C-alpha positions in Angstrom: 48.8 106.9 65.6 48.5 106.4 61.9 51.4 107.3 59.6 52.6 106.1 56.2 55.7 104.0 56.6 57.1 105.4 53.3 56.4 109.0 54.1 59.3 111.5 54.1 60.7 113.0 57.3 58.6 115.8 58.7 60.1 118.8 60.7 59.3 118.8 64.4 59.0 122.3 65.9 60.5 122.6 69.3 62.7 125.2 71.0 66.0 125.3 69.2 66.8 123.4 66.0 64.1 121.8 63.9 64.5 118.1 64.3 63.3 115.8 61.5 60.8 113.2 62.5 60.7 109.9 60.7 58.7 106.8 61.3 60.6 103.6 60.8 58.8 100.2 60.9 60.0 97.5 63.2 60.1 94.0 61.8 59.3 90.8 63.7 62.7 89.5 62.6 64.5 92.5 64.2 64.2 90.8 67.6 67.0 88.8 69.0 66.9 85.8 71.4 66.3 88.2 74.3 63.1 89.5 72.8 64.2 93.0 72.1 65.4 94.8 68.9 68.9 93.6 68.1 71.7 96.2 68.3 72.6 95.5 64.6 69.0 96.3 63.7 69.2 99.6 65.6 71.9 100.6 63.2 69.5 99.8 60.3 66.9 102.1 62.0 69.4 104.9 62.1 70.3 104.3 58.4 66.6 104.3 57.4 65.9 107.5 59.3 69.0 109.2 57.8 67.8 108.3 54.2 64.2 109.4 54.9 65.4 112.7 56.3 68.3 113.6 53.9 67.6 111.5 50.8 69.2 108.3 49.4 72.7 108.6 48.0 72.7 110.1 44.5 71.9 107.8 41.6 70.8 104.9 43.9 67.4 103.4 44.5 64.1 104.7 43.2 62.8 107.2 45.8 59.2 108.3 45.5 59.2 111.1 48.1 61.5 114.1 48.2 63.4 114.2 51.5 62.9 117.0 54.0 66.5 118.2 53.4 67.9 117.0 50.0 71.5 116.4 50.9 72.6 112.9 49.9 70.5 112.8 46.7 72.0 116.1 45.5 75.6 114.9 45.8 77.7 115.0 42.5 77.9 111.7 40.7 80.7 109.5 42.2 80.4 111.1 45.7 79.9 108.7 48.6 78.6 109.6 52.0 80.8 107.3 54.2 80.1 106.4 57.8 83.2 107.3 59.8 81.9 106.4 63.2 78.7 105.5 65.1 78.1 106.2 68.8 75.0 104.6 70.4 73.6 104.5 74.0 70.8 102.3 74.9 68.6 104.0 77.5 65.9 101.3 77.7 64.9 98.2 75.9 63.4 98.8 72.4 60.8 96.1 72.0 59.1 95.0 68.9 55.8 96.8 68.4 53.4 96.7 65.5 53.7 100.5 65.1 56.8 102.2 63.6 59.5 103.6 65.9 59.8 107.4 65.8 63.3 108.6 65.0 64.2 112.2 65.5 67.2 113.3 63.4 69.2 116.5 63.5 72.8 117.8 62.8 75.0 118.0 65.8 78.3 119.0 64.0 79.3 120.4 60.7 82.9 120.0 59.5 84.7 120.9 56.3 84.1 117.6 54.5 81.4 116.0 56.7 78.9 116.2 59.4 77.6 114.4 62.5 73.9 113.5 62.6 72.2 113.0 66.0 69.3 110.7 66.7 66.7 109.8 69.3 64.8 106.6 68.8 61.4 106.8 70.6 59.0 103.9 71.3 56.3 104.1 68.7 53.6 103.3 71.2 54.3 105.5 74.3 56.9 107.9 72.9 59.5 107.2 75.5 63.2 107.6 74.6 64.9 104.3 74.1 68.1 105.1 72.2 70.4 108.1 71.5 73.0 108.0 68.8 75.3 109.9 66.5 76.7 109.0 63.1 79.8 110.9 61.8 79.8 111.0 57.9 82.4 112.1 55.4 81.9 112.9 51.7 84.3 111.2 49.4 84.5 111.8 45.7 85.7 108.4 44.3 86.8 109.5 40.8 89.2 112.0 42.2 90.0 110.0 45.4 89.5 113.2 47.5 87.3 114.3 50.4 84.5 116.7 49.2 83.8 119.8 51.2 80.3 120.8 52.1 79.1 123.7 49.9 77.8 126.9 51.4 74.3 125.9 50.1 74.5 122.5 51.9 75.7 124.3 55.1 72.8 126.7 54.8 70.2 124.0 54.3 71.6 122.1 57.3 71.8 125.1 59.6 68.1 125.1 60.6 68.6 121.5 61.8 71.8 122.1 63.9 71.5 121.3 67.6 73.3 119.9 70.5 74.7 116.3 70.7 72.4 114.0 72.6 75.5 112.9 74.6 76.0 116.5 75.9 75.9 116.8 79.7 72.3 116.8 81.0 70.8 115.6 77.7 70.6 111.9 78.4 
C-alpha cells in the first residue's frame, strides 16, 4: 500500500455516511516501554486525522493540500475549535509499523455550537480495527468570548459525513 503521508483525506464509499480516510504515519518514538503505540500518541493520531480531514485551524500553519471538508480552516479569525471531551476504546494493541495507520473520520453528532467526530484507527498493514474514539468540539470566538454556532453551510457540508457513534450498541 503506497500513499503519500501528506495527502489530504479521501472519502470512503460505504453504506451510510461517507467516512473520510486519512493515512497517519507512526513514529518509532510513539512506542512506550510495552512496545505498542502509547495512549498519548493515539490522541496525536486523532488530531492529525482531524486536521487532514477538516483542515487546520484558520490562520495557523502552512497547509499545502485542501482538506476534504474545509471546516476548521474556514472559521472566522479569532475562532477556536476547542476539544471538550475525548472518548477512546482500545480494541487491540496498535503496534509500530513502517506504514501509516489508516484513520477513518466521520461526524457522529452535530450541536448548535459544536460537533462530535468519530474515528476508527486501523492497522496500516492488515486493516484490522485497533481503536475507536470520539472527540467533542466546541467553536469559541475569543474576541467576543462567546460560543459560535455552526452555520447552515457548515451543517450542510458535514451532513454527508454524519453517521453513528462507534460506541453505539453492536458497533464495537
